[in-house]
C-alpha positions as CSV (number, residue, x, y, z in Angstrom):
1,X,0.0,0.0,0.0
2,X,2.8,2.4,0.9
3,X,4.5,1.6,-2.5
4,X,1.3,2.3,-4.4
5,X,0.8,5.6,-2.6
6,X,4.3,6.7,-3.3
7,X,3.9,5.8,-7.0
8,X,0.7,7.8,-7.3
9,X,2.3,10.8,-5.6
10,X,5.3,10.6,-8.0
11,X,2.9,10.4,-10.9
12,X,0.9,13.4,-9.7
13,X,4.0,15.6,-8.9
14,X,4.7,18.2,-11.6
15,X,6.8,21.2,-12.4
16,X,5.8,24.3,-14.4
17,X,7.6,22.9,-17.4
18,X,5.9,19.5,-17.3
19,X,2.2,20.1,-16.3
20,X,0.6,17.2,-14.5
21,X,-2.1,15.6,-16.7
22,X,-3.9,14.5,-13.6
23,X,-4.7,18.1,-12.5
24,X,-6.6,20.4,-14.9
25,X,-9.0,23.3,-15.3
26,X,-12.3,22.6,-16.9
27,X,-15.0,25.3,-17.3
28,X,-13.3,27.4,-14.6
29,X,-13.1,24.6,-12.1
30,X,-10.1,22.5,-10.8
31,X,-10.4,18.8,-11.5
32,X,-8.2,15.9,-10.3
33,X,-7.9,12.4,-11.5
34,X,-8.2,9.9,-8.7
35,X,-8.3,6.2,-8.4
36,X,-12.1,6.4,-8.5
37,X,-12.1,8.6,-11.6
38,X,-12.2,12.4,-12.2
39,X,-13.1,14.5,-9.2
40,X,-14.2,18.2,-9.3
41,X,-12.5,20.1,-6.4
42,X,-14.0,23.6,-6.8
43,X,-17.4,24.9,-7.7
44,X,-17.5,28.7,-7.6
45,X,-17.3,29.3,-11.4
46,X,-14.5,31.8,-11.0
47,X,-11.8,31.6,-13.7
48,X,-8.6,29.9,-12.4
49,X,-5.1,29.2,-13.8
50,X,-1.9,27.3,-13.1
51,X,-3.1,24.5,-10.9
52,X,-0.2,22.8,-9.1
53,X,0.0,19.8,-6.8
54,X,2.3,19.9,-3.8
55,X,5.3,17.4,-3.7
56,X,3.5,15.3,-1.1
57,X,0.3,15.2,-3.1
58,X,-1.8,16.6,-0.2
59,X,-2.4,20.3,-1.3
60,X,-3.0,22.2,-4.5
61,X,-2.5,25.8,-5.4
62,X,-3.9,27.9,-8.3
63,X,-4.2,31.5,-9.3
64,X,-7.3,33.7,-9.5
65,X,-6.8,36.9,-11.4
66,X,-10.3,38.2,-10.7
67,X,-11.7,37.1,-7.3
68,X,-15.3,37.9,-8.2
69,X,-16.8,37.8,-11.7
70,X,-18.4,41.1,-11.0
71,X,-15.3,42.9,-9.7
72,X,-12.6,44.1,-11.9
73,X,-9.1,42.9,-10.9
74,X,-6.9,45.5,-9.2
75,X,-3.3,45.4,-10.5
76,X,-1.8,44.5,-7.1
77,X,-4.2,41.8,-6.2
78,X,-3.3,38.4,-7.7
79,X,-4.7,35.8,-5.4
80,X,-3.2,32.3,-4.9
81,X,-5.7,29.8,-3.5
82,X,-4.5,26.8,-1.5
83,X,-6.9,23.8,-1.1
84,X,-6.6,20.2,0.0
85,X,-7.4,17.2,-2.2
86,X,-11.0,17.2,-1.0
87,X,-11.5,20.8,-2.3
88,X,-11.5,22.5,1.1
89,X,-10.0,26.0,1.0
90,X,-7.0,26.1,3.3
91,X,-6.0,29.8,2.7
92,X,-6.1,32.7,0.3
93,X,-2.7,34.1,-0.3
94,X,-2.2,37.7,-1.5
95,X,1.5,38.2,-2.1
96,X,2.8,41.4,-0.4
97,X,3.7,44.4,-2.6
98,X,2.7,45.6,-6.0
99,X,2.0,42.9,-8.6
100,X,2.0,44.7,-12.0
101,X,1.1,41.8,-14.2
102,X,-0.6,38.4,-14.0
103,X,1.4,35.6,-12.5
104,X,3.1,33.6,-15.2
105,X,4.2,30.7,-13.1
106,X,3.7,29.0,-9.7
107,X,6.3,26.7,-8.0
108,X,6.2,24.4,-5.0
109,X,9.8,25.2,-3.9
110,X,9.4,22.6,-1.2
111,X,6.6,21.5,1.2
112,X,6.7,24.8,3.1
113,X,7.3,27.4,0.4
114,X,5.5,28.5,-2.8
115,X,7.0,30.6,-5.5
116,X,5.1,33.0,-7.9
117,X,6.6,34.8,-10.9
118,X,5.4,37.7,-12.9
119,X,7.4,39.1,-15.9
120,X,7.3,42.3,-17.8
121,X,9.1,43.3,-21.0
122,X,12.5,43.6,-19.4
123,X,12.5,41.8,-16.1
124,X,10.6,39.4,-13.7
125,X,9.7,39.5,-10.1
126,X,9.6,36.4,-7.8
127,X,7.6,36.1,-4.6
128,X,8.5,33.4,-2.0
129,X,5.5,32.7,0.2
130,X,5.0,30.5,3.3
131,X,2.6,27.7,2.3
132,X,1.4,27.2,5.8
133,X,0.6,30.9,6.7
134,X,0.4,32.8,3.4
135,X,3.1,35.2,4.6
136,X,5.4,36.7,2.0
137,X,8.9,35.7,3.0
138,X,10.9,37.4,0.3
139,X,10.5,39.2,-3.0
140,X,13.2,39.0,-5.6
141,X,13.2,41.8,-8.1
142,X,14.9,41.4,-11.4
143,X,16.1,38.5,-13.5
144,X,14.7,35.6,-15.6
145,X,14.6,31.8,-15.6
146,X,14.4,31.2,-11.8
147,X,15.5,27.6,-11.3
148,X,15.6,26.1,-7.8
149,X,18.0,23.5,-6.6
150,X,16.5,20.2,-5.7
151,X,17.1,20.8,-2.0
152,X,15.4,24.3,-2.2
153,X,18.5,26.1,-0.8
154,X,19.5,28.0,-4.0
155,X,17.8,29.6,-6.8
156,X,19.7,30.4,-10.0
157,X,18.5,33.3,-12.2
158,X,19.8,35.2,-15.2
159,X,20.1,39.0,-15.4
160,X,21.2,41.3,-18.2
161,X,24.2,43.6,-17.5
162,X,26.1,46.3,-19.3
163,X,29.5,45.1,-20.5
164,X,32.6,47.2,-19.7
165,X,33.5,47.0,-23.4
166,X,30.0,48.1,-24.6
167,X,26.9,46.1,-25.3
168,X,25.2,43.6,-22.9
169,X,25.9,40.2,-21.4
170,X,24.0,37.6,-19.5
171,X,25.0,37.3,-15.8
172,X,24.3,34.3,-13.5
173,X,23.1,35.0,-9.9
174,X,22.7,32.2,-7.3
175,X,20.4,33.6,-4.6
176,X,21.6,37.2,-4.4
177,X,25.3,36.7,-5.4
178,X,26.6,37.5,-8.9
179,X,28.6,34.4,-9.9
180,X,29.4,34.3,-13.6
181,X,31.0,35.7,-15.6
182,X,33.6,37.1,-13.2
183,X,33.5,40.9,-13.4
184,X,37.3,41.2,-12.8
185,X,39.4,40.7,-16.0
186,X,42.1,39.1,-13.8
187,X,39.7,36.4,-12.9
188,X,38.9,35.8,-16.6
189,X,42.6,35.1,-17.2
190,X,42.3,32.1,-14.8
191,X,40.3,30.2,-17.3
192,X,42.1,27.6,-19.5
193,X,40.4,29.0,-22.6
194,X,40.0,32.8,-22.1
195,X,37.0,34.4,-23.7
196,X,37.1,36.4,-26.8
197,X,36.3,40.0,-27.2
198,X,32.8,40.7,-25.9
199,X,30.2,41.2,-28.7
200,X,27.2,43.6,-28.5
201,X,25.4,40.9,-26.6
202,X,27.8,38.2,-25.3
203,X,27.6,35.4,-22.8
204,X,24.2,34.1,-24.0
205,X,23.3,31.4,-21.5
206,X,21.4,28.2,-22.3
207,X,18.9,26.7,-19.8
208,X,20.1,26.2,-16.2
209,X,20.2,22.6,-14.9
210,X,21.2,21.5,-11.4
211,X,23.0,18.2,-11.0
212,X,21.1,15.5,-9.0
213,X,22.5,16.4,-5.6
214,X,23.0,20.1,-6.4
215,X,26.8,19.9,-6.6
216,X,26.8,21.8,-9.8
217,X,24.7,24.2,-11.9
218,X,25.4,23.5,-15.6
219,X,24.6,25.6,-18.6
220,X,26.1,26.6,-22.0
221,X,27.6,30.0,-22.7
222,X,27.7,31.2,-26.3
223,X,29.9,34.2,-26.9
224,X,29.3,34.3,-30.6
225,X,27.9,32.1,-33.3
226,X,31.1,30.1,-33.4
227,X,32.4,30.2,-29.8
228,X,30.5,28.2,-27.2
229,X,31.4,26.9,-23.7
230,X,30.0,24.6,-21.2
231,X,30.0,26.0,-17.7
232,X,29.6,24.4,-14.3
233,X,29.2,26.6,-11.2
234,X,28.9,25.3,-7.6
235,X,26.7,27.1,-5.0
236,X,30.0,28.2,-3.3
237,X,31.1,30.0,-6.4
238,X,33.6,27.5,-7.9
239,X,33.6,27.8,-11.7
240,X,34.6,25.1,-14.2
241,X,34.5,25.9,-17.9
242,X,35.4,24.2,-21.2
243,X,35.3,25.5,-24.8
244,X,33.3,23.3,-27.1
245,X,34.6,22.1,-30.5
246,X,31.4,23.0,-32.3
247,X,28.8,25.8,-32.1
248,X,25.6,25.0,-30.3
249,X,22.0,26.3,-30.4
250,X,21.6,28.8,-27.6
251,X,18.9,26.7,-26.0
252,X,21.0,23.5,-25.7
253,X,20.4,22.1,-22.2
254,X,22.9,20.3,-19.9
255,X,21.4,16.8,-19.1
256,X,22.9,15.2,-16.0
257,X,23.5,11.5,-15.4
258,X,24.9,12.0,-12.0
259,X,26.9,14.8,-10.2
260,X,30.0,14.1,-12.3
261,X,28.6,13.1,-15.8
262,X,26.4,15.0,-18.2
263,X,25.8,15.4,-21.9
264,X,24.8,18.0,-24.5
265,X,22.5,16.8,-27.3
266,X,23.5,18.4,-30.6
267,X,22.1,18.0,-34.1
268,X,25.2,15.9,-35.0
269,X,25.7,13.7,-31.9
270,X,25.5,13.8,-28.1
271,X,28.6,15.3,-26.5
272,X,29.4,13.5,-23.2
273,X,31.5,15.1,-20.4
274,X,32.9,14.2,-17.0
275,X,34.0,16.4,-14.1
276,X,37.6,15.4,-13.3
277,X,38.9,17.3,-10.3
278,X,39.0,21.0,-11.4
279,X,38.4,20.3,-15.1
280,X,35.6,19.4,-17.4
281,X,36.6,16.8,-20.0
282,X,34.8,15.6,-23.0
283,X,34.6,11.8,-23.2
């Protein structure tokens, strides 16, 4: 019985990028697939979005942009509803501060924290909320592509900065610390393959991917159409980097096998790598 329950929870758990097919919105209401068939969890006819099941499978959250069909939404009043799997409302969460746009994404960071993202033309804002009280714990202003480590201790995000040589470049932050690329040119010289002259927009990062036990955050760094690197960064700020023999699409993702092995899937063939001490080596 325990095994069956764990398997069902694993099936139900989802991320924003992989919506759970067992949780859906139909005619404004939240539905859930159960062992006995589909179950309707809400019945207020208010439009809802982004239903998301908690990691333990006991709670759901969703967004309401307009709390009442007869009341126009105020710009700073996005509401996150939290319910249990019987449809009972546990709390209404109104994130603290000004919310200029509709939430684009909800996250269960862990069992105790919920994340909510809204993005404008040039930047995003991220609210971290206590799932048990509804209290806003922190608001992160600025950045894109918020990606949490598996243990919920670190969040990686990308910002756009002005280059000292003109133009723009992508910058990686882990929590609130700017990690990569190093801003000091002397630090850049420490790399085994120093970067070329920065282009109008250089250091274009691919998707962020944490290794299974959060030892490394991996991503690609394209400095031009012909010069690409794979970069590994530890939460403590250690940086490993290796130049690639071929150009990559900017959205090529690092796919981890374990904390020391990963691959990049190219149009030609997969490129496999191993972390060997302080170096990244292609196999």
